N, C-alpha and C positions, 0 to 999 in steps of 0.2 A: 621791831621789826623784821628785823637782821635776825633775831635770835627763832624767831617763830615763820624766818620763810616767807615773811611778807613783803611781795615786792610793790604793790601797788596802791598809790594813797594818790586821793581827792582834797584839797581842802581849798575852803572861801580865802580869799584875799581879798583885797580891794585894791578900784583904779588908783595909780601913785605910787603903789608899793615900790620897793627895788628897785629894778630897773625901768618902770616904767614912771619915777619922778619925772623924769626931764620931761616926761610929755604933759605935764597938769602946770597953767598957765601960772603967769609970777603972781597973779592972784589970789591962786588958789594955794598955793606955797607957801605964801603970805599969811595967810592964813590960818594954815595949819601949823606953822612954826610960833606963832603968837598964840596957839589958844593950848588947851588941853589935849588936842588930837596927835598933836607931839609925839604924846609916849604911846597910843594907837600903830602909829604911823612906823616906829622905831621897833616893833615888836612884829610887826608883819613886813617888815628889811629881816628881823633875823631870821624869821618863819622861812622867807624866802632864800637865804644862803645853806641853810640848817638843811632844807627838802634839796634845793639844788645839789649839794654837795652829797647827798645821803648816798646817792647810787642808784634808789629807787626807782621805779615808775609814775611818777609825778605828772600831777595836774595842780598848778595853781590858778582857781579859776578868781579872776579878779572882776568883781560888782561894782557898779555903778554906785548910786544914792538905794538902798532899801526901802523898798513902799511895802504897805500894806491893802492897798487899795487891788483889788479885782482888777486885773487885765485880763483879752482874751489878745492881747498883738504876741505871735510867736515872740520864741529867744532868740536874739541872734549875737553870732559868737563871734570874734574876728580877733586876729593875731594885732598888736597895735598900730595904725598907719596903714592899715588895710581897709577902712572904713570909719564912718561917723558915727560914735555911740551917740543916745538918747543918755538923759538923764537917770532915767529910775530902774527897776527889775522889781518885781513883786517878788517876793521873800520863799515862795512855793515854787514859782517859777526859777529859780534859783536852784533852790534841792532839787527840782526834777531833772535840774541843766546836770547837775553835779551826778546823779544817780544814776544819769544816762554815760557818764562820764565811765562810771565803775565800769556799768553792766557790758556797753557797746565797747570800751579799751579804747576811747577818742581822746582826742589833746595830749597823747604820752608826751610828755618831757615839753608841754606849751603852758603859756600863762594867758587864755583866750581873755578877753574882756568882753563882758556879757550885759544885756540890756533888754527889756522891752517894751519901754514907755518912755513917752515924751513928755519933758513939763512936767 
């Protein structure tokens, strides 16, 4: 990115990655640590650290559980601690949110949690 003077990057991340780990329930942390999910979280943590230290205008979009179920519910995005997230987000809605973040230059140097469906 630096060689080509690209400043903006928007990446899909996950709820609980990086500094969001402390917000997960003890049960969820145990499930992650005792399963193969731990390797994925290790990767997300590494990306989180690299992007934050890159000097780029980054956005780490922290998705709740992904779903293929259609939904008409709008996407909600919030910094952790400013709202209670639902449990799922439609994959298409997540992609749309990420494209909007690039095109509208929003959520720069932030890691919003995103969701649009309950249960």
